[in-house]
DSSP file (Angstrom, degrees, kcal/mol; ACC not computed):
  #  RESIDUE AA STRUCTURE BP1 BP2  ACC     N-H-->O    O-->H-N    N-H-->O    O-->H-N    TCO  KAPPA ALPHA  PHI   PSI    X-CA   Y-CA   Z-CA
    1    1 A M              0   0    0      0, 0.0     2,-0.1     0, 0.0     0, 0.0   0.000 360.0 360.0 360.0 135.3   -4.5  -18.7  -30.6
    2    2 A N     >  -     0   0    0      1,-0.1     4,-2.0     0, 0.0     5,-0.2  -0.438 360.0 -92.1 -98.9-179.6   -7.8  -17.7  -32.1
    3    3 A N  H  > S+     0   0    0      1,-0.2     4,-2.6     2,-0.2     5,-0.2   0.872 121.1  54.5 -61.3 -41.0  -10.2  -14.9  -31.1
    4    4 A E  H  > S+     0   0    0      1,-0.2     4,-2.4     2,-0.2    -1,-0.2   0.911 109.5  47.3 -62.6 -43.0  -12.3  -17.1  -28.9
    5    5 A E  H  > S+     0   0    0      1,-0.2     4,-2.5     2,-0.2    -1,-0.2   0.898 112.2  50.2 -65.2 -40.0   -9.4  -18.3  -26.8
    6    6 A L  H  X S+     0   0    0     -4,-2.0     4,-2.5     2,-0.2    -2,-0.2   0.899 110.3  49.9 -64.9 -40.5   -8.1  -14.8  -26.5
    7    7 A L  H  X S+     0   0    0     -4,-2.6     4,-2.3     2,-0.2    -2,-0.2   0.912 111.6  48.4 -64.9 -42.0  -11.5  -13.6  -25.3
    8    8 A K  H  X S+     0   0    0     -4,-2.4     4,-2.5     2,-0.2    -2,-0.2   0.926 113.0  47.7 -62.4 -44.6  -11.8  -16.4  -22.8
    9    9 A Q  H  X S+     0   0    0     -4,-2.5     4,-2.4     1,-0.2    -2,-0.2   0.901 110.7  52.1 -63.8 -40.1   -8.3  -15.6  -21.5
   10   10 A N  H  X S+     0   0    0     -4,-2.5     4,-2.2     2,-0.2    -1,-0.2   0.914 110.0  48.6 -61.5 -44.1   -9.1  -11.9  -21.3
   11   11 A I  H  X S+     0   0    0     -4,-2.3     4,-2.3     2,-0.2    -2,-0.2   0.921 111.8  48.5 -64.0 -44.9  -12.3  -12.6  -19.3
   12   12 A T  H  X S+     0   0    0     -4,-2.5     4,-2.4     1,-0.2    -1,-0.2   0.893 111.7  50.0 -64.4 -38.4  -10.4  -14.8  -16.8
   13   13 A L  H  X S+     0   0    0     -4,-2.4     4,-2.4     2,-0.2    -1,-0.2   0.882 109.9  50.7 -67.1 -37.3   -7.7  -12.3  -16.4
   14   14 A K  H  X S+     0   0    0     -4,-2.2     4,-2.4     2,-0.2    -2,-0.2   0.912 111.0  48.8 -64.9 -41.9  -10.2   -9.5  -15.8
   15   15 A E  H  X S+     0   0    0     -4,-2.3     4,-2.3     2,-0.2    -2,-0.2   0.919 112.5  47.7 -63.3 -43.5  -11.9  -11.7  -13.1
   16   16 A E  H  X S+     0   0    0     -4,-2.4     4,-2.4     1,-0.2    -1,-0.2   0.892 110.3  53.0 -64.1 -39.0   -8.6  -12.4  -11.5
   17   17 A N  H  X S+     0   0    0     -4,-2.4     4,-2.2     2,-0.2    -2,-0.2   0.918 109.6  47.8 -62.2 -44.9   -7.7   -8.7  -11.6
   18   18 A E  H  X S+     0   0    0     -4,-2.4     4,-2.2     2,-0.2    -2,-0.2   0.908 111.0  51.8 -62.8 -42.4  -11.0   -7.8   -9.8
   19   19 A K  H  X S+     0   0    0     -4,-2.3     4,-2.0     1,-0.2    -2,-0.2   0.924 111.5  46.4 -60.3 -45.7  -10.4  -10.5   -7.2
   20   20 A L  H  X S+     0   0    0     -4,-2.4     4,-2.5     1,-0.2    -1,-0.2   0.855 109.4  54.6 -67.2 -35.6   -6.9   -9.2   -6.5
   21   21 A K  H  X S+     0   0    0     -4,-2.2     4,-2.5     2,-0.2    -1,-0.2   0.910 108.6  48.9 -63.3 -41.4   -8.1   -5.6   -6.3
   22   22 A K  H  X S+     0   0    0     -4,-2.2     4,-2.4     2,-0.2    -2,-0.2   0.909 111.4  49.4 -64.8 -41.6  -10.7   -6.6   -3.7
   23   23 A Q  H  X S+     0   0    0     -4,-2.0     4,-2.3     2,-0.2    -2,-0.2   0.916 112.3  47.8 -62.7 -43.0   -8.0   -8.4   -1.7
   24   24 A L  H  X S+     0   0    0     -4,-2.5     4,-2.8     2,-0.2     5,-0.2   0.902 110.7  51.5 -64.7 -41.2   -5.7   -5.4   -1.8
   25   25 A E  H  X S+     0   0    0     -4,-2.5     4,-2.5     2,-0.2    -2,-0.2   0.918 110.5  48.3 -62.1 -44.1   -8.5   -3.1   -0.8
   26   26 A N  H  X S+     0   0    0     -4,-2.4     4,-2.1     2,-0.2    -2,-0.2   0.913 112.5  49.2 -62.5 -42.5   -9.4   -5.2    2.2
   27   27 A Y  H  X S+     0   0    0     -4,-2.3     4,-1.9     1,-0.2    -2,-0.2   0.935 112.9  46.3 -62.2 -47.5   -5.7   -5.4    3.2
   28   28 A N  H  X S+     0   0    0     -4,-2.8     4,-2.6     1,-0.2    -2,-0.2   0.892 111.0  52.5 -64.6 -39.9   -5.2   -1.6    2.9
   29   29 A N  H  X S+     0   0    0     -4,-2.5     4,-2.6     1,-0.2    -1,-0.2   0.898 108.3  50.6 -63.6 -40.1   -8.4   -0.9    4.8
   30   30 A S  H  X S+     0   0    0     -4,-2.1     4,-1.8     1,-0.2    -1,-0.2   0.904 112.3  46.7 -65.8 -39.2   -7.4   -3.1    7.7
   31   31 A R  H  X S+     0   0    0     -4,-1.9     4,-2.1     2,-0.2    -2,-0.2   0.910 112.4  50.1 -68.2 -41.2   -4.0   -1.4    7.9
   32   32 A K  H  X S+     0   0    0     -4,-2.6     4,-2.3     1,-0.2    -2,-0.2   0.925 109.9  50.2 -61.7 -44.4   -5.6    2.1    7.7
   33   33 A S  H  X S+     0   0    0     -4,-2.6     4,-2.4     1,-0.2    -1,-0.2   0.879 108.0  54.2 -65.1 -35.8   -8.1    1.2   10.5
   34   34 A Y  H  X S+     0   0    0     -4,-1.8     4,-2.4     1,-0.2    -1,-0.2   0.948 111.5  44.1 -60.2 -48.3   -5.2    0.0   12.7
   35   35 A Y  H  < S+     0   0    0     -4,-2.1    -2,-0.2     1,-0.2    -1,-0.2   0.836 112.5  52.3 -69.1 -31.5   -3.3    3.2   12.3
   36   36 A E  H >< S+     0   0    0     -4,-2.3     3,-0.7    -5,-0.2    -1,-0.2   0.904 114.2  42.7 -68.0 -40.0   -6.5    5.3   12.8
   37   37 A K  H 3< S+     0   0    0     -4,-2.4     3,-0.2     1,-0.2    -2,-0.2   0.856 125.1  34.2 -73.1 -34.9   -7.2    3.4   16.0
   38   38 A N  T 3X S+     0   0    0     -4,-2.4     4,-2.6    -5,-0.2     5,-0.2  -0.091  76.0 128.9-113.6  33.3   -3.6    3.4   17.3
   39   39 A K  H <> S+     0   0    0     -3,-0.7     4,-2.4     1,-0.2     5,-0.2   0.903  75.1  47.4 -57.3 -46.5   -2.5    6.8   16.0
   40   40 A D  H  > S+     0   0    0     -3,-0.2     4,-2.4     1,-0.2    -1,-0.2   0.910 112.8  48.8 -64.1 -42.2   -1.2    8.0   19.4
   41   41 A L  H  > S+     0   0    0      2,-0.2     4,-2.4     1,-0.2    -2,-0.2   0.917 112.0  48.4 -64.3 -43.9    0.7    4.8   20.0
   42   42 A V  H  X S+     0   0    0     -4,-2.6     4,-2.1     1,-0.2    -2,-0.2   0.920 113.0  47.6 -63.7 -44.0    2.3    4.8   16.6
   43   43 A N  H  X S+     0   0    0     -4,-2.4     4,-2.2    -5,-0.2    -1,-0.2   0.894 111.1  51.7 -64.3 -39.5    3.4    8.4   16.9
   44   44 A Q  H  X S+     0   0    0     -4,-2.4     4,-2.2     1,-0.2    -2,-0.2   0.919 110.0  48.4 -63.7 -43.7    4.8    7.8   20.3
   45   45 A K  H  X S+     0   0    0     -4,-2.4     4,-2.3     1,-0.2    -1,-0.2   0.882 110.2  52.3 -64.3 -37.9    6.8    4.8   19.1
   46   46 A A  H  X S+     0   0    0     -4,-2.1     4,-2.3     2,-0.2    -1,-0.2   0.910 109.3  49.3 -64.8 -41.5    8.2    6.9   16.2
   47   47 A K  H  X S+     0   0    0     -4,-2.2     4,-2.4     1,-0.2    -2,-0.2   0.899 110.5  50.8 -63.7 -40.2    9.3    9.7   18.5
   48   48 A E  H  X S+     0   0    0     -4,-2.2     4,-2.5     2,-0.2    -2,-0.2   0.900 109.4  50.7 -64.3 -40.2   11.0    7.2   20.8
   49   49 A R  H  X S+     0   0    0     -4,-2.3     4,-2.5     2,-0.2    -2,-0.2   0.915 111.5  47.8 -63.3 -42.2   12.8    5.7   17.8
   50   50 A L  H  X S+     0   0    0     -4,-2.3     4,-2.4     2,-0.2    -2,-0.2   0.899 111.8  49.9 -65.5 -39.8   14.0    9.1   16.7
   51   51 A K  H  X S+     0   0    0     -4,-2.4     4,-1.7     2,-0.2    -2,-0.2   0.920 112.2  47.5 -64.4 -43.0   15.1   10.0   20.2
   52   52 A K  H  X S+     0   0    0     -4,-2.5     4,-2.5     1,-0.2     5,-0.2   0.903 112.3  49.9 -63.2 -41.8   17.1    6.7   20.5
   53   53 A L  H  X S+     0   0    0     -4,-2.5     4,-3.1     1,-0.2     8,-0.3   0.884 107.2  54.6 -64.8 -38.8   18.6    7.3   17.0
   54   54 A A  H  < S+     0   0    0     -4,-2.4    -1,-0.2     1,-0.2    -2,-0.2   0.868 112.4  44.0 -63.9 -35.8   19.6   10.8   18.0
   55   55 A E  H  < S+     0   0    0     -4,-1.7    -2,-0.2    -5,-0.2    -1,-0.2   0.914 122.6  35.6 -74.1 -42.8   21.5    9.5   21.1
   56   56 A E  H  < S+     0   0    0     -4,-2.5    -2,-0.2     1,-0.2    -3,-0.2   0.904 135.7   8.4 -80.4 -42.7   23.1    6.5   19.3
   57   57 A N     X  +     0   0    0     -4,-3.1     4,-1.5    -5,-0.2     3,-0.5  -0.664  57.0 173.0-145.9  82.5   23.9    8.0   15.8
   58   58 A P  H  > S+     0   0    0      0, 0.0     4,-2.1     0, 0.0     5,-0.1   0.798  81.9  60.7 -64.2 -27.8   23.3   11.7   15.3
   59   59 A E  H  > S+     0   0    0      2,-0.2     4,-2.1     1,-0.2     5,-0.1   0.900 103.0  50.5 -65.6 -39.4   24.9   11.6   11.9
   60   60 A K  H  > S+     0   0    0     -3,-0.5     4,-2.4     1,-0.2    -1,-0.2   0.894 109.1  52.1 -64.1 -39.9   22.2    9.2   10.7
   61   61 A L  H  X S+     0   0    0     -4,-1.5     4,-2.6    -8,-0.3    -2,-0.2   0.899 108.0  51.2 -63.6 -41.2   19.5   11.5   12.1
   62   62 A K  H  X S+     0   0    0     -4,-2.1     4,-2.3     1,-0.2    -1,-0.2   0.910 110.2  49.9 -61.1 -41.8   21.0   14.4   10.1
   63   63 A E  H  X S+     0   0    0     -4,-2.1     4,-2.3     2,-0.2    -2,-0.2   0.913 110.9  48.7 -63.7 -43.2   21.0   12.3    7.0
   64   64 A I  H  X S+     0   0    0     -4,-2.4     4,-2.3     1,-0.2    -2,-0.2   0.925 112.3  48.4 -62.9 -45.2   17.3   11.3    7.5
   65   65 A N  H  X S+     0   0    0     -4,-2.6     4,-2.4     1,-0.2    -1,-0.2   0.883 110.3  51.6 -63.8 -38.2   16.3   14.9    8.1
   66   66 A K  H  X S+     0   0    0     -4,-2.3     4,-2.6     2,-0.2    -1,-0.2   0.918 109.8  49.2 -65.0 -43.0   18.1   16.1    5.1
   67   67 A K  H  X S+     0   0    0     -4,-2.3     4,-2.3     2,-0.2    -2,-0.2   0.912 111.6  49.6 -61.4 -42.5   16.4   13.5    2.9
   68   68 A A  H  X S+     0   0    0     -4,-2.3     4,-2.4     2,-0.2    -2,-0.2   0.915 111.3  49.4 -63.2 -42.7   13.0   14.5    4.3
   69   69 A Y  H  X S+     0   0    0     -4,-2.4     4,-2.6     1,-0.2    -2,-0.2   0.931 111.6  47.9 -62.1 -46.4   13.8   18.2    3.6
   70   70 A L  H  X S+     0   0    0     -4,-2.6     4,-2.5     1,-0.2    -1,-0.2   0.878 111.5  50.8 -63.6 -37.4   14.8   17.5    0.0
   71   71 A K  H  X S+     0   0    0     -4,-2.3     4,-2.3     2,-0.2    -1,-0.2   0.915 111.2  47.3 -67.0 -42.7   11.8   15.4   -0.6
   72   72 A R  H  X S+     0   0    0     -4,-2.4     4,-2.4     2,-0.2    -2,-0.2   0.918 112.6  50.3 -62.5 -42.5    9.5   18.2    0.8
   73   73 A K  H  X S+     0   0    0     -4,-2.6     4,-2.3     1,-0.2    -2,-0.2   0.915 110.7  48.7 -61.9 -44.2   11.3   20.7   -1.3
   74   74 A E  H  X S+     0   0    0     -4,-2.5     4,-2.2     1,-0.2    -1,-0.2   0.897 110.9  50.9 -62.7 -41.0   10.9   18.6   -4.5
   75   75 A K  H  X S+     0   0    0     -4,-2.3     4,-2.4     2,-0.2    -2,-0.2   0.904 109.8  49.6 -64.8 -41.9    7.2   18.1   -3.8
   76   76 A L  H  X S+     0   0    0     -4,-2.4     4,-2.4     2,-0.2    -1,-0.2   0.906 110.9  49.5 -64.1 -41.5    6.6   21.8   -3.4
   77   77 A E  H  X S+     0   0    0     -4,-2.3     4,-2.2     2,-0.2    -2,-0.2   0.893 110.4  51.2 -64.3 -38.9    8.4   22.5   -6.6
   78   78 A K  H  X S+     0   0    0     -4,-2.2     4,-2.0     2,-0.2    -2,-0.2   0.924 111.2  47.0 -63.8 -44.9    6.3   19.9   -8.4
   79   79 A E  H  X S+     0   0    0     -4,-2.4     4,-1.9     1,-0.2    -2,-0.2   0.884 110.2  53.8 -63.5 -38.4    3.1   21.4   -7.0
   80   80 A K  H  X S+     0   0    0     -4,-2.4     4,-1.0     1,-0.2    -1,-0.2   0.910 109.1  48.2 -63.4 -42.1    4.3   24.9   -8.1
   81   81 A L  H  < S+     0   0    0     -4,-2.2    -1,-0.2     1,-0.2     3,-0.2   0.859 110.4  51.9 -66.7 -35.7    4.9   23.7  -11.6
   82   82 A E  H  < S+     0   0    0     -4,-2.0    -1,-0.2     1,-0.2    -2,-0.2   0.844 107.1  53.1 -69.5 -32.7    1.5   22.0  -11.8
   83   83 A N  H  <        0   0    0     -4,-1.9    -1,-0.2     1,-0.2    -2,-0.2   0.740 360.0 360.0 -74.9 -22.3   -0.2   25.2  -10.6
   84   84 A I     <        0   0    0     -4,-1.0    -1,-0.2    -3,-0.2    -2,-0.2   0.483 360.0 360.0 -77.2 360.0    1.4   27.3  -13.4
């Protein structure tokens, strides 16, 4: 491949990259707007799922809560290190 071919390929890849970025942005915006519009409904369904899980499998709920706690703890430690 010579320089001209590489430059053409580079340009086409950049154009494709921009196109895909726009598609991804549109997709993300539509999902964000859905959750913004239906925030209460989504939260209510999540609470119902957790309540159902607590009744059916309390051990799984404990495991989920422990993972969430460890993740929050890790995030706080990371922020603390960045602030120093």
